[in-house]
N, C-alpha and C positions, 0 to 999 in steps of 0.2 A: 504493500500500500504506500509506504514512504517513497519507494522508488518511483512509482507512478506519479506521486505528487511532485517530486523533483522534476520529472519529465514535463509535466504540465506547466510548472513554473518557468522552466527554461523555454518551452515553446511560446508561452505568453510573453516572455521577455523579448523573444525574437520578433514576434508580431508587433509589439509596441515599438521596437526600434525601427522596423521596416515601414511602420505607418508614417513616420516622419521622413519624408523624402526631400532631401535638399534641392535647392534650385539648380545646382550644378549637375545633379543627376538627371533632372528633367531636360536640361539643355543637352546633356550627353546623349540621352535617348532620342532627342529630336534630331541630332546630327546623324546618328546611326539609322534612324528611320528614313531620313532624307537620302542617305547613300543607298540603302536597300531599295527605296522607291526608284532611284536612278537606275539601278541594275535591273529591276523588273519591268519598269514602264518608262524607258528613256524618252520615248516619243511625246510624252506628256510635258516634258520640261524644256524641250528645244525642237524647233522645226528645221534646223540645219542638218545637212548630211555630214556625218563625221569623217567621211572618206573623200568627198568631192568638194573642192573649193573653187573660188574665183580668183584667178591670178591677179586681177586688177585690184583686189582688196587684200593683198598679202602684207603681212607684218603690220597690221593696224593695231593700235593700242586699245586697251579696254574702253568700252563705250556702252551706250544704251543698246545699240544694235548688237554688239559683240561684247558680252560681259567680261570675258577673259581674253579679248583681243583675237587676232587671227595669226596663223602660222605662216611659214614661208611659201605655202601653196594656196594661201587664201582660205584655209579651212577654219571654221569657227572653233576656238579652243574650248569653249564651254561645252559644245556638243561632243567634242572628243573626250573630255573628262567625264561627262555623263555616260556616254556609251562605254567608256573604259571601266566604269564601275562594275559592270557585270563580270568581266574577267577577273578583276581584283577580288571581288567578294566571293565568287564561286571557287577561285583557286585557294583563297584562305580557308574557306569552309572545308574543302577537300583535305587540305593539309591538317587542319585541326581534327577532322574525322579520323584520319589515319593515325595521328599521334594518340588520340583519345582511345581508339579501339585497340590498337596494338600495344601501346604503352600501358593502358589501364589493365588489360588482360595479363600482361607480363608482371606488373606490379602486384596484382591481386593474387596470382599463383605463387609468386615469390614470398609474399608475406603470409599467406594463408597456409600453404603446404609446408614451408620450412624445409629443413634438412638440405639434401643435396640440390633440390630444386631451387631453394633460396640462394645457395652458394653460387650455382652456375649462372642464374639470371642476374644476381647482384653484380657478379664480375663483368657480365656482358654490359650491364648498365654503366658500370664504371668506365669501361672502354669507350662507350659512346659519349659519355660526359667529358672524357679527356680530349675529344676532337671538337674544335669549334663548330657550332651549328652551321654557320654560313659556309665554312670550308667544306664540311660534309655535304651540304646541299649542292655546292658547285661540282664536287666529284661525282655525285649521283646523277645530276642532270647532264653532265658531260658524257656519262655512260649511256643514258637513255635517249638523248637527243634534245635539241634546242626547241622545245615547245612549251606553251604555258601549262598544259596538263602535266607534263613531266616535271616542270618547276614546282607545281603543287605537290606532286608525289615526293619529290626530293625534300621539300620543306617539311612535309609530314613525317617522313622517315627521320629527319634530323631532330624532330621534337619528341620522338618516342621515349628517349631516356628521361626527359623531364616529367612526362606523365607517369612513367613506370616508377620513378623514385618517389613521387608524391603518393601514388596509390599504395606502394609498398609500406611507406611510413604510416599512412592512415590505417591500413589493414593491421599492421602490428600494434598500433595504438588501440584500435577497437578490439582486437583479439584478446587483450589483457583486461578488458573492462569487466566489471562485476556482473552485468546483465548477460554477457556472453558466457561466462562461466556458469551462471545460473541456468541459462538455456541448455547447456550441455548436461548439467546435473539432472535436469527435468526430462532428459531423453531426446533432446533435439539432435537431429543428424547434422553432419558437417555441412551438407548442402543447405539445410534449413538455416543454420547459423550464418552461413555465407550470404544467402539471399535475403534473409529476414533482418539481420542485425548489422553485418559488416558493410554491405553495399549502401544501405540507407544512411549510415553514419559517415561514409566516405565521400558521397557524391557531392556534398556542398563544397568541399575544398577543391574537388576535381572540376566542378562547374566554374568556380572563380578562376582556376588556372586555364580552363578552356577559353574563357572570354579573354583573358590576358594573352594567351597564345594566338588568338585570332588577330589581335593587333600586331603582335610580333610577326606573324606569318605575312601580313600585308607588307610590312617593312622588308622582310627577306625576299618576298616575291618581287616587289618593286626594285630592290637592289639587284637581283638576278636579271630582271628585264632591262635595267639600266646598263648592265654589263654585256647585254646581247644574248643572254641564255634563254629568253622567252621567244614569243612569236615576233617575227621581224616586222618592220613597217610595211604597210600602213596600219598595223594593229594600233589600237588606242589604249593599250595597257598604260597605267599611270607611270610606271618606270620607263617605258618607251618614250612617253611624252617628255619626261625630264631629260632623257638622253638626247632626243632630237632638238630640244630647245637650247642645250648648252653650247651649240655651235653658233648661236646668234646672240652675242653679248649685248648688242644694241637693242634687243627686244627682250628685256628681262622677264616680261610676263609669261613667256613661253616656259620658263622654269618655275617661276613663283606660283603660278596658278595651280598646276598639278601638285607641286610640293606642299602648298598650303592645305590642299584637300587631303593629301596623305597624312600630314601632321595632325590636322584637325580630327580626322577619323581615328587615328591611333590614340590620341589623347582622350577622346571620348570613350573609347573602348577601355583604356586603362582606368579611367575614373569609375566606370561601371564595375570593373573587376574589383577595385578597392572597396567599393560600396558593398558588393556581394560578400567579400571577406568579412567586413565589419558586421553585417547583419546575420551571418551564418553562425 
């Protein structure tokens, strides 16, 4: 009875904390909602073609007609940023999905089964953590081929170790809890304990990490695209837009516009991730 009262008090405390949503969180969600809407319905936000421009209007500065100016082929930069959101969002989602599925499973098995399974998986995680994520992504995408999908896969593989380490630590922490030991004494099977107690208590931390990794994946994917490991031009990937604009120093909006969108999106995601950690 006392244990259930503590659980109820803790749940009530989380609800009370989550009920007070700061203004920065509302702004962050608004930014993410805008980017998602760009990726799903780009035609609602711009009437310009992101791939065809007018050479008579090339390298125009930001204006009412062209919010982000035009590039060296007369293409509207705002249209290219909007249409490029689909590639950036879906690639980051694929990367997070791969890292969450593979890393979460490895960490869960490592922490729950223990023994030689834990030793082998833990050493594998240590090896992955010893390799810089960006370098590992470059090596993987170089082996698979220079495409955005391969960049997403490479980014996801490079994040496996982070998810595995957190899941393992959460599994080990939960496995030593009193209610897990009580469930075992009452006859609960290992699978019952795993699905009923371990996973529900580990998912909150994993969710916050997944949100944080989503922003990190956007940065890594944009960086790889900037270096030429993604789809080649005329693709409108955000990293490709920054790479194309760096050759025109007299038109700084070609770099500033997509860079500000990348930075704003990642900062909004990081703010949401911190809020999720505080309310969990």
